[in-house]
N, CA, C and O atoms as CSV, one atom per row, in Angstrom:
chain,resi,resn,atom,element,x,y,z
A,1,MET,N,N,28.723,25.806,-8.375
A,1,MET,CA,C,28.156,26.045,-7.066
A,1,MET,C,C,27.182,24.919,-6.728
A,1,MET,O,O,26.188,24.725,-7.428
A,2,ALA,N,N,27.463,24.186,-5.671
A,2,ALA,CA,C,26.621,23.058,-5.277
A,2,ALA,C,C,25.590,23.507,-4.249
A,2,ALA,O,O,25.886,24.309,-3.364
A,3,PHE,N,N,24.391,22.986,-4.379
A,3,PHE,CA,C,23.323,23.291,-3.434
A,3,PHE,C,C,23.154,22.107,-2.496
A,3,PHE,O,O,23.189,20.959,-2.939
A,4,PRO,N,N,22.970,22.369,-1.194
A,4,PRO,CA,C,22.779,21.245,-0.278
A,4,PRO,C,C,21.527,20.455,-0.640
A,4,PRO,O,O,20.476,21.037,-0.907
A,5,GLY,N,N,21.638,19.143,-0.649
A,5,GLY,CA,C,20.500,18.288,-0.964
A,5,GLY,C,C,20.229,18.126,-2.444
A,5,GLY,O,O,19.321,17.384,-2.820
A,6,PHE,N,N,20.995,18.802,-3.306
A,6,PHE,CA,C,20.787,18.714,-4.752
A,6,PHE,C,C,21.651,17.598,-5.317
A,6,PHE,O,O,22.872,17.609,-5.161
A,7,HIS,N,N,21.029,16.657,-5.960
A,7,HIS,CA,C,21.736,15.515,-6.546
A,7,HIS,C,C,21.373,15.425,-8.018
A,7,HIS,O,O,20.338,14.849,-8.355
A,8,PRO,N,N,22.201,15.981,-8.913
A,8,PRO,CA,C,21.849,15.980,-10.339
A,8,PRO,C,C,21.745,14.590,-10.944
A,8,PRO,O,O,21.140,14.422,-12.003
A,9,SER,N,N,22.336,13.572,-10.279
A,9,SER,CA,C,22.265,12.222,-10.844
A,9,SER,C,C,20.881,11.598,-10.656
A,9,SER,O,O,20.543,10.640,-11.351
A,10,MET,N,N,20.080,12.123,-9.731
A,10,MET,CA,C,18.750,11.565,-9.489
A,10,MET,C,C,17.783,12.040,-10.560
A,10,MET,O,O,17.721,13.227,-10.882
A,11,GLU,N,N,17.036,11.101,-11.101
A,11,GLU,CA,C,16.020,11.474,-12.083
A,11,GLU,C,C,14.800,12.006,-11.351
A,11,GLU,O,O,14.556,11.651,-10.198
A,12,ARG,N,N,14.037,12.856,-12.021
A,12,ARG,CA,C,12.811,13.376,-11.415
A,12,ARG,C,C,11.759,12.278,-11.388
A,12,ARG,O,O,11.555,11.570,-12.373
A,13,VAL,N,N,11.107,12.150,-10.263
A,13,VAL,CA,C,10.099,11.115,-10.078
A,13,VAL,C,C,8.828,11.786,-9.590
A,13,VAL,O,O,8.861,12.555,-8.630
A,14,GLY,N,N,7.715,11.503,-10.237
A,14,GLY,CA,C,6.432,12.046,-9.807
A,14,GLY,C,C,5.960,11.378,-8.525
A,14,GLY,O,O,6.427,10.296,-8.171
A,15,TYR,N,N,5.022,12.034,-7.827
A,15,TYR,CA,C,4.537,11.500,-6.558
A,15,TYR,C,C,3.884,10.131,-6.699
A,15,TYR,O,O,4.079,9.263,-5.848
A,16,ILE,N,N,3.117,9.927,-7.755
A,16,ILE,CA,C,2.431,8.635,-7.931
A,16,ILE,C,C,3.446,7.515,-8.108
A,16,ILE,O,O,3.328,6.462,-7.482
A,17,ASP,N,N,4.442,7.739,-8.960
A,17,ASP,CA,C,5.483,6.741,-9.169
A,17,ASP,C,C,6.291,6.530,-7.894
A,17,ASP,O,O,6.611,5.396,-7.536
A,18,ALA,N,N,6.621,7.628,-7.209
A,18,ALA,CA,C,7.381,7.522,-5.962
A,18,ALA,C,C,6.587,6.741,-4.919
A,18,ALA,O,O,7.140,5.890,-4.223
A,19,MET,N,N,5.292,7.029,-4.812
A,19,MET,CA,C,4.451,6.329,-3.850
A,19,MET,C,C,4.401,4.831,-4.161
A,19,MET,O,O,4.496,4.001,-3.256
A,20,ALA,N,N,4.253,4.495,-5.432
A,20,ALA,CA,C,4.207,3.078,-5.825
A,20,ALA,C,C,5.513,2.378,-5.463
A,20,ALA,O,O,5.495,1.265,-4.936
A,21,ARG,N,N,6.634,3.013,-5.740
A,21,ARG,CA,C,7.945,2.409,-5.414
A,21,ARG,C,C,8.120,2.239,-3.915
A,21,ARG,O,O,8.597,1.202,-3.452
A,22,ILE,N,N,7.733,3.262,-3.155
A,22,ILE,CA,C,7.904,3.220,-1.707
A,22,ILE,C,C,7.019,2.146,-1.090
A,22,ILE,O,O,7.472,1.383,-0.236
A,23,VAL,N,N,5.761,2.080,-1.514
A,23,VAL,CA,C,4.851,1.053,-0.988
A,23,VAL,C,C,5.375,-0.334,-1.332
A,23,VAL,O,O,5.357,-1.233,-0.491
A,24,ARG,N,N,5.835,-0.509,-2.549
A,24,ARG,CA,C,6.390,-1.809,-2.966
A,24,ARG,C,C,7.571,-2.198,-2.081
A,24,ARG,O,O,7.695,-3.355,-1.678
A,25,GLU,N,N,8.431,-1.240,-1.781
A,25,GLU,CA,C,9.605,-1.515,-0.948
A,25,GLU,C,C,9.207,-1.805,0.498
A,25,GLU,O,O,9.765,-2.706,1.124
A,26,LEU,N,N,8.252,-1.051,1.027
A,26,LEU,CA,C,7.846,-1.244,2.417
A,26,LEU,C,C,7.088,-2.559,2.621
A,26,LEU,O,O,7.049,-3.083,3.734
A,27,ARG,N,N,6.499,-3.084,1.574
A,27,ARG,CA,C,5.797,-4.377,1.688
A,27,ARG,C,C,6.751,-5.517,2.005
A,27,ARG,O,O,6.318,-6.576,2.458
A,28,ASN,N,N,8.045,-5.313,1.774
A,28,ASN,CA,C,9.029,-6.348,2.104
A,28,ASN,C,C,9.125,-6.573,3.604
A,28,ASN,O,O,9.641,-7.601,4.041
A,29,GLY,N,N,8.632,-5.621,4.403
A,29,GLY,CA,C,8.614,-5.783,5.851
A,29,GLY,C,C,9.892,-5.370,6.549
A,29,GLY,O,O,10.014,-5.542,7.761
A,30,VAL,N,N,10.845,-4.831,5.811
A,30,VAL,CA,C,12.107,-4.400,6.410
A,30,VAL,C,C,12.001,-2.916,6.745
A,30,VAL,O,O,11.783,-2.099,5.849
A,31,PRO,N,N,12.151,-2.548,8.035
A,31,PRO,CA,C,12.067,-1.131,8.380
A,31,PRO,C,C,13.246,-0.350,7.797
A,31,PRO,O,O,14.396,-0.769,7.924
A,32,LEU,N,N,12.960,0.771,7.166
A,32,LEU,CA,C,13.993,1.622,6.568
A,32,LEU,C,C,13.736,3.064,6.961
A,32,LEU,O,O,12.589,3.479,7.126
A,33,SER,N,N,14.813,3.824,7.109
A,33,SER,CA,C,14.668,5.254,7.358
A,33,SER,C,C,14.331,5.950,6.048
A,33,SER,O,O,14.428,5.355,4.974
A,34,ILE,N,N,13.937,7.205,6.143
A,34,ILE,CA,C,13.634,7.974,4.939
A,34,ILE,C,C,14.887,8.115,4.081
A,34,ILE,O,O,14.820,8.029,2.855
A,35,GLY,N,N,16.020,8.331,4.726
A,35,GLY,CA,C,17.281,8.427,3.989
A,35,GLY,C,C,17.632,7.130,3.280
A,35,GLY,O,O,18.092,7.147,2.138
A,36,GLU,N,N,17.418,6.006,3.954
A,36,GLU,CA,C,17.699,4.707,3.334
A,36,GLU,C,C,16.775,4.449,2.149
A,36,GLU,O,O,17.212,3.955,1.110
A,37,LEU,N,N,15.487,4.786,2.311
A,37,LEU,CA,C,14.552,4.644,1.187
A,37,LEU,C,C,14.994,5.517,0.016
A,37,LEU,O,O,14.961,5.087,-1.137
A,38,SER,N,N,15.401,6.728,0.316
A,38,SER,CA,C,15.839,7.662,-0.723
A,38,SER,C,C,17.013,7.092,-1.512
A,38,SER,O,O,17.009,7.093,-2.743
A,39,ARG,N,N,18.005,6.611,-0.795
A,39,ARG,CA,C,19.187,6.059,-1.472
A,39,ARG,C,C,18.853,4.776,-2.239
A,39,ARG,O,O,19.286,4.599,-3.378
A,40,LYS,N,N,18.093,3.897,-1.618
A,40,LYS,CA,C,17.783,2.609,-2.236
A,40,LYS,C,C,16.943,2.764,-3.501
A,40,LYS,O,O,17.162,2.061,-4.487
A,41,LEU,N,N,15.971,3.698,-3.469
A,41,LEU,CA,C,15.060,3.866,-4.593
A,41,LEU,C,C,15.487,4.972,-5.550
A,41,LEU,O,O,14.857,5.175,-6.588
A,42,ASP,N,N,16.563,5.690,-5.202
A,42,ASP,CA,C,17.069,6.805,-6.015
A,42,ASP,C,C,15.983,7.870,-6.221
A,42,ASP,O,O,15.735,8.342,-7.331
A,43,ILE,N,N,15.343,8.224,-5.084
A,43,ILE,CA,C,14.312,9.265,-5.066
A,43,ILE,C,C,14.769,10.316,-4.069
A,43,ILE,O,O,15.313,9.983,-3.017
A,44,ASP,N,N,14.551,11.577,-4.394
A,44,ASP,CA,C,14.934,12.677,-3.518
A,44,ASP,C,C,14.364,12.472,-2.115
A,44,ASP,O,O,13.217,12.055,-1.958
A,45,ARG,N,N,15.172,12.766,-1.100
A,45,ARG,CA,C,14.787,12.557,0.292
A,45,ARG,C,C,13.527,13.345,0.663
A,45,ARG,O,O,12.675,12.835,1.391
A,46,ARG,N,N,13.402,14.572,0.175
A,46,ARG,CA,C,12.209,15.367,0.474
A,46,ARG,C,C,10.960,14.743,-0.126
A,46,ARG,O,O,9.895,14.768,0.490
A,47,THR,N,N,11.084,14.183,-1.323
A,47,THR,CA,C,9.944,13.508,-1.955
A,47,THR,C,C,9.544,12.292,-1.142
A,47,THR,O,O,8.355,12.060,-0.924
A,48,VAL,N,N,10.517,11.511,-0.688
A,48,VAL,CA,C,10.221,10.327,0.135
A,48,VAL,C,C,9.504,10.757,1.410
A,48,VAL,O,O,8.514,10.139,1.802
A,49,GLY,N,N,9.991,11.803,2.054
A,49,GLY,CA,C,9.364,12.285,3.284
A,49,GLY,C,C,7.939,12.732,3.067
A,49,GLY,O,O,7.063,12.430,3.877
A,50,ARG,N,N,7.694,13.442,1.994
A,50,ARG,CA,C,6.338,13.909,1.705
A,50,ARG,C,C,5.408,12.753,1.378
A,50,ARG,O,O,4.249,12.755,1.793
A,51,VAL,N,N,5.902,11.758,0.634
A,51,VAL,CA,C,5.086,10.584,0.319
A,51,VAL,C,C,4.733,9.834,1.601
A,51,VAL,O,O,3.598,9.386,1.759
A,52,ILE,N,N,5.691,9.692,2.518
A,52,ILE,CA,C,5.417,9.021,3.791
A,52,ILE,C,C,4.350,9.791,4.564
A,52,ILE,O,O,3.454,9.184,5.152
A,53,ASP,N,N,4.437,11.120,4.567
A,53,ASP,CA,C,3.423,11.940,5.239
A,53,ASP,C,C,2.042,11.713,4.639
A,53,ASP,O,O,1.060,11.601,5.372
A,54,VAL,N,N,1.960,11.644,3.327
A,54,VAL,CA,C,0.675,11.400,2.648
A,54,VAL,C,C,0.146,10.020,3.004
A,54,VAL,O,O,-1.046,9.872,3.277
A,55,LEU,N,N,1.006,9.005,3.008
A,55,LEU,CA,C,0.578,7.653,3.353
A,55,LEU,C,C,0.047,7.592,4.787
A,55,LEU,O,O,-0.943,6.910,5.054
A,56,LEU,N,N,0.699,8.299,5.704
A,56,LEU,CA,C,0.219,8.338,7.089
A,56,LEU,C,C,-1.146,9.020,7.179
A,56,LEU,O,O,-2.024,8.562,7.909
A,57,ASP,N,N,-1.322,10.108,6.440
A,57,ASP,CA,C,-2.607,10.808,6.442
A,57,ASP,C,C,-3.710,9.936,5.854
A,57,ASP,O,O,-4.825,9.905,6.375
A,58,ILE,N,N,-3.403,9.236,4.785
A,58,ILE,CA,C,-4.391,8.353,4.156
A,58,ILE,C,C,-4.772,7.232,5.114
A,58,ILE,O,O,-5.949,6.906,5.266
A,59,GLN,N,N,-3.768,6.647,5.759
A,59,GLN,CA,C,-4.032,5.583,6.728
A,59,GLN,C,C,-4.937,6.088,7.844
A,59,GLN,O,O,-5.874,5.399,8.248
A,60,GLU,N,N,-4.663,7.277,8.339
A,60,GLU,CA,C,-5.466,7.861,9.410
A,60,GLU,C,C,-6.904,8.106,8.950
A,60,GLU,O,O,-7.849,7.859,9.699
A,61,ALA,N,N,-7.066,8.590,7.724
A,61,ALA,CA,C,-8.412,8.843,7.205
A,61,ALA,C,C,-9.206,7.551,7.073
A,61,ALA,O,O,-10.395,7.521,7.392
A,62,PHE,N,N,-8.569,6.492,6.612
A,62,PHE,CA,C,-9.280,5.227,6.424
A,62,PHE,C,C,-9.563,4.514,7.739
A,62,PHE,O,O,-10.397,3.609,7.779
A,63,ASN,N,N,-8.883,4.905,8.820
A,63,ASN,CA,C,-9.224,4.343,10.124
A,63,ASN,C,C,-10.573,4.840,10.610
A,63,ASN,O,O,-11.279,4.121,11.318
A,64,SER,N,N,-10.944,6.066,10.238
A,64,SER,CA,C,-12.203,6.624,10.728
A,64,SER,C,C,-13.294,6.657,9.661
A,64,SER,O,O,-14.470,6.832,9.980
A,65,GLN,N,N,-12.911,6.490,8.405
A,65,GLN,CA,C,-13.885,6.564,7.322
A,65,GLN,C,C,-13.624,5.469,6.300
A,65,GLN,O,O,-12.511,4.954,6.186
A,66,ALA,N,N,-14.664,5.127,5.567
A,66,ALA,CA,C,-14.548,4.145,4.490
A,66,ALA,C,C,-15.048,4.794,3.204
A,66,ALA,O,O,-15.935,5.646,3.240
A,67,ILE,N,N,-14.490,4.400,2.093
A,67,ILE,CA,C,-14.951,4.918,0.806
A,67,ILE,C,C,-16.112,4.049,0.331
A,67,ILE,O,O,-16.038,2.821,0.338
A,68,THR,N,N,-17.174,4.717,-0.076
A,68,THR,CA,C,-18.313,3.999,-0.652
A,68,THR,C,C,-18.431,4.398,-2.117
A,68,THR,O,O,-18.099,5.522,-2.494
A,69,THR,N,N,-18.897,3.485,-2.923
A,69,THR,CA,C,-19.104,3.764,-4.344
A,69,THR,C,C,-20.522,3.347,-4.718
A,69,THR,O,O,-21.098,2.426,-4.140
A,70,GLU,N,N,-21.057,4.049,-5.694
A,70,GLU,CA,C,-22.418,3.766,-6.136
A,70,GLU,C,C,-22.550,4.172,-7.595
A,70,GLU,O,O,-22.037,5.211,-8.009
A,71,LYS,N,N,-23.231,3.358,-8.359
A,71,LYS,CA,C,-23.499,3.664,-9.765
A,71,LYS,C,C,-24.927,4.185,-9.860
A,71,LYS,O,O,-25.877,3.492,-9.497
A,72,ARG,N,N,-25.068,5.412,-10.351
A,72,ARG,CA,C,-26.398,6.008,-10.573
A,72,ARG,C,C,-26.483,6.432,-12.030
A,72,ARG,O,O,-25.918,7.447,-12.436
A,73,GLY,N,N,-27.186,5.650,-12.788
A,73,GLY,CA,C,-27.281,5.945,-14.215
A,73,GLY,C,C,-25.897,5.851,-14.846
A,73,GLY,O,O,-25.242,4.811,-14.772
A,74,ARG,N,N,-25.458,6.942,-15.464
A,74,ARG,CA,C,-24.133,6.965,-16.090
A,74,ARG,C,C,-23.049,7.469,-15.141
A,74,ARG,O,O,-21.861,7.432,-15.460
A,75,ARG,N,N,-23.482,7.945,-13.956
A,75,ARG,CA,C,-22.520,8.507,-13.011
A,75,ARG,C,C,-22.021,7.449,-12.035
A,75,ARG,O,O,-22.750,6.523,-11.677
A,76,PHE,N,N,-20.790,7.597,-11.616
A,76,PHE,CA,C,-20.169,6.738,-10.625
A,76,PHE,C,C,-19.844,7.620,-9.430
A,76,PHE,O,O,-18.930,8.441,-9.511
A,77,LEU,N,N,-20.566,7.474,-8.320
A,77,LEU,CA,C,-20.416,8.327,-7.158
A,77,LEU,C,C,-19.453,7.717,-6.147
A,77,LEU,O,O,-19.515,6.522,-5.859
A,78,VAL,N,N,-18.576,8.538,-5.619
A,78,VAL,CA,C,-17.606,8.126,-4.617
A,78,VAL,C,C,-17.750,9.062,-3.425
A,78,VAL,O,O,-17.828,10.278,-3.599
A,79,ALA,N,N,-17.788,8.507,-2.211
A,79,ALA,CA,C,-17.934,9.335,-1.015
A,79,ALA,C,C,-17.272,8.652,0.170
A,79,ALA,O,O,-17.049,7.441,0.165
A,80,PHE,N,N,-16.961,9.453,1.191
A,80,PHE,CA,C,-16.497,8.906,2.454
A,80,PHE,C,C,-17.711,8.639,3.331
A,80,PHE,O,O,-18.650,9.435,3.349
A,81,LYS,N,N,-17.700,7.542,4.048
A,81,LYS,CA,C,-18.759,7.210,4.989
A,81,LYS,C,C,-18.096,6.990,6.347
A,81,LYS,O,O,-17.118,6.251,6.463
A,82,GLU,N,N,-18.641,7.642,7.364
A,82,GLU,CA,C,-18.101,7.528,8.713
A,82,GLU,C,C,-18.246,6.094,9.207
A,82,GLU,O,O,-19.315,5.494,9.085
A,83,ARG,N,N,-17.176,5.549,9.761
A,83,ARG,CA,C,-17.254,4.206,10.356
A,83,ARG,C,C,-17.952,4.299,11.705
A,83,ARG,O,O,-18.046,5.380,12.286
A,84,GLY,N,N,-18.437,3.176,12.202
A,84,GLY,CA,C,-19.088,3.146,13.513
A,84,GLY,C,C,-18.132,3.504,14.631
A,84,GLY,O,O,-16.923,3.320,14.497
A,85,ALA,N,N,-18.657,4.011,15.727
A,85,ALA,CA,C,-17.828,4.465,16.850
A,85,ALA,C,C,-17.015,3.317,17.448
A,85,ALA,O,O,-15.845,3.508,17.778
A,86,ALA,N,N,-17.602,2.141,17.593
A,86,ALA,CA,C,-16.875,1.008,18.181
A,86,ALA,C,C,-15.720,0.579,17.286
A,86,ALA,O,O,-14.619,0.314,17.769
A,87,ILE,N,N,-15.972,0.512,15.990
A,87,ILE,CA,C,-14.921,0.129,15.055
A,87,ILE,C,C,-13.819,1.181,15.048
A,87,ILE,O,O,-12.633,0.852,15.062
A,88,ARG,N,N,-14.225,2.462,15.026
A,88,ARG,CA,C,-13.259,3.556,15.015
A,88,ARG,C,C,-12.373,3.518,16.255
A,88,ARG,O,O,-11.167,3.744,16.164
A,89,LYS,N,N,-12.973,3.231,17.427
A,89,LYS,CA,C,-12.211,3.180,18.677
A,89,LYS,C,C,-11.196,2.041,18.642
A,89,LYS,O,O,-10.046,2.223,19.040
A,90,SER,N,N,-11.615,0.864,18.167
A,90,SER,CA,C,-10.677,-0.265,18.117
A,90,SER,C,C,-9.576,-0.044,17.092
A,90,SER,O,O,-8.427,-0.415,17.332
A,91,LEU,N,N,-9.911,0.558,15.948
A,91,LEU,CA,C,-8.889,0.842,14.950
A,91,LEU,C,C,-7.915,1.900,15.443
A,91,LEU,O,O,-6.712,1.797,15.204
A,92,ARG,N,N,-8.421,2.906,16.123
A,92,ARG,CA,C,-7.562,3.978,16.631
A,92,ARG,C,C,-6.573,3.414,17.648
A,92,ARG,O,O,-5.403,3.795,17.638
A,93,SER,N,N,-7.021,2.511,18.525
A,93,SER,CA,C,-6.131,1.951,19.533
A,93,SER,C,C,-5.137,0.974,18.919
A,93,SER,O,O,-4.055,0.767,19.470
A,94,ALA,N,N,-5.487,0.371,17.789
A,94,ALA,CA,C,-4.610,-0.609,17.151
A,94,ALA,C,C,-3.538,0.032,16.279
A,94,ALA,O,O,-2.544,-0.616,15.953
A,95,THR,N,N,-3.718,1.264,15.903
A,95,THR,CA,C,-2.772,1.892,14.969
A,95,THR,C,C,-2.280,3.220,15.501
A,95,THR,O,O,-2.688,4.280,15.026
A,96,HIS,N,N,-1.413,3.162,16.474
A,96,HIS,CA,C,-0.803,4.388,16.989
A,96,HIS,C,C,0.304,4.791,16.016
A,96,HIS,O,O,1.280,4.061,15.840
A,97,VAL,N,N,0.149,5.950,15.388
A,97,VAL,CA,C,1.095,6.405,14.369
A,97,VAL,C,C,1.940,7.530,14.938
A,97,VAL,O,O,1.407,8.514,15.450
A,98,VAL,N,N,3.247,7.388,14.849
A,98,VAL,CA,C,4.152,8.458,15.242
A,98,VAL,C,C,4.416,9.290,14.003
A,98,VAL,O,O,4.896,8.775,12.993
A,99,ARG,N,N,4.103,10.578,14.079
A,99,ARG,CA,C,4.239,11.459,12.926
A,99,ARG,C,C,5.585,12.132,12.920
A,99,ARG,O,O,6.160,12.426,13.968
A,100,ARG,N,N,6.080,12.371,11.721
A,100,ARG,CA,C,7.291,13.166,11.557
A,100,ARG,C,C,6.929,14.612,11.818
A,100,ARG,O,O,5.812,15.034,11.519
A,101,ASN,N,N,7.840,15.364,12.362
A,101,ASN,CA,C,7.618,16.783,12.599
A,101,ASN,C,C,8.007,17.532,11.330
A,101,ASN,O,O,9.194,17.712,11.059
A,102,THR,N,N,7.015,17.973,10.545
A,102,THR,CA,C,7.304,18.617,9.270
A,102,THR,C,C,6.731,20.011,9.227
A,102,THR,O,O,5.844,20.360,10.005
A,103,GLN,N,N,7.244,20.801,8.313
A,103,GLN,CA,C,6.729,22.146,8.107
A,103,GLN,C,C,5.654,22.172,7.031
A,103,GLN,O,O,5.069,23.222,6.765
A,104,PHE,N,N,5.390,21.027,6.410
A,104,PHE,CA,C,4.440,20.971,5.314
A,104,PHE,C,C,3.085,20.512,5.820
A,104,PHE,O,O,2.998,19.505,6.523
A,105,GLY,N,N,2.041,21.223,5.480
A,105,GLY,CA,C,0.695,20.835,5.870
A,105,GLY,C,C,-0.138,20.534,4.650
A,105,GLY,O,O,-1.330,20.839,4.616
A,106,LEU,N,N,0.484,19.932,3.639
A,106,LEU,CA,C,-0.174,19.743,2.361
A,106,LEU,C,C,-1.435,18.899,2.449
A,106,LEU,O,O,-2.390,19.143,1.710
A,107,TRP,N,N,-1.458,17.921,3.328
A,107,TRP,CA,C,-2.562,16.971,3.329
A,107,TRP,C,C,-3.384,17.066,4.607
A,107,TRP,O,O,-3.996,16.084,5.024
A,108,SER,N,N,-3.403,18.234,5.228
A,108,SER,CA,C,-4.111,18.386,6.491
A,108,SER,C,C,-5.625,18.182,6.343
A,108,SER,O,O,-6.304,17.882,7.325
A,109,PHE,N,N,-6.157,18.340,5.126
A,109,PHE,CA,C,-7.587,18.142,4.938
A,109,PHE,C,C,-7.995,16.693,5.159
A,109,PHE,O,O,-9.177,16.416,5.363
A,110,LEU,N,N,-7.051,15.769,5.125
A,110,LEU,CA,C,-7.367,14.367,5.351
A,110,LEU,C,C,-7.304,13.990,6.821
A,110,LEU,O,O,-7.769,12.917,7.204
A,111,LYS,N,N,-6.731,14.863,7.655
A,111,LYS,CA,C,-6.519,14.499,9.044
A,111,LYS,C,C,-7.836,14.383,9.786
A,111,LYS,O,O,-8.771,15.151,9.560
A,112,ARG,N,N,-7.886,13.421,10.661
A,112,ARG,CA,C,-9.078,13.128,11.433
A,112,ARG,C,C,-9.336,14.265,12.405
A,112,ARG,O,O,-8.408,14.746,13.056
A,113,LYS,N,N,-10.576,14.696,12.511
A,113,LYS,CA,C,-10.964,15.736,13.457
A,113,LYS,C,C,-11.363,15.051,14.765
A,113,LYS,O,O,-12.242,14.189,14.788
A,114,GLU,N,N,-10.702,15.449,15.846
A,114,GLU,CA,C,-10.989,14.824,17.151
A,114,GLU,C,C,-11.608,15.808,18.091
A,114,GLU,O,O,-11.917,15.462,19.231
């Protein structure tokens, strides 16, 4: 009995590895669909779609916030710092992102509040 979308020949790939492969492939500058990325990288299509969603959310978060780091004694502190309004406005206008319509809201905590 075959299940739709089930490909036993594909090896299981974790999100971190999948993200690294996808970013490496997209750096080539050639636009690819999610299906094309899936076939080319031998990663499940749903995993590719979810990784793309996470990358879009991360990009959106970094448009409005920056990560700051600080060493205090033995501790290493990491925090988000709000970017200035002028910078945020110019970055927002420069990066119009078209989102995929998905049923997954896994990374909604990263989405910018407007």
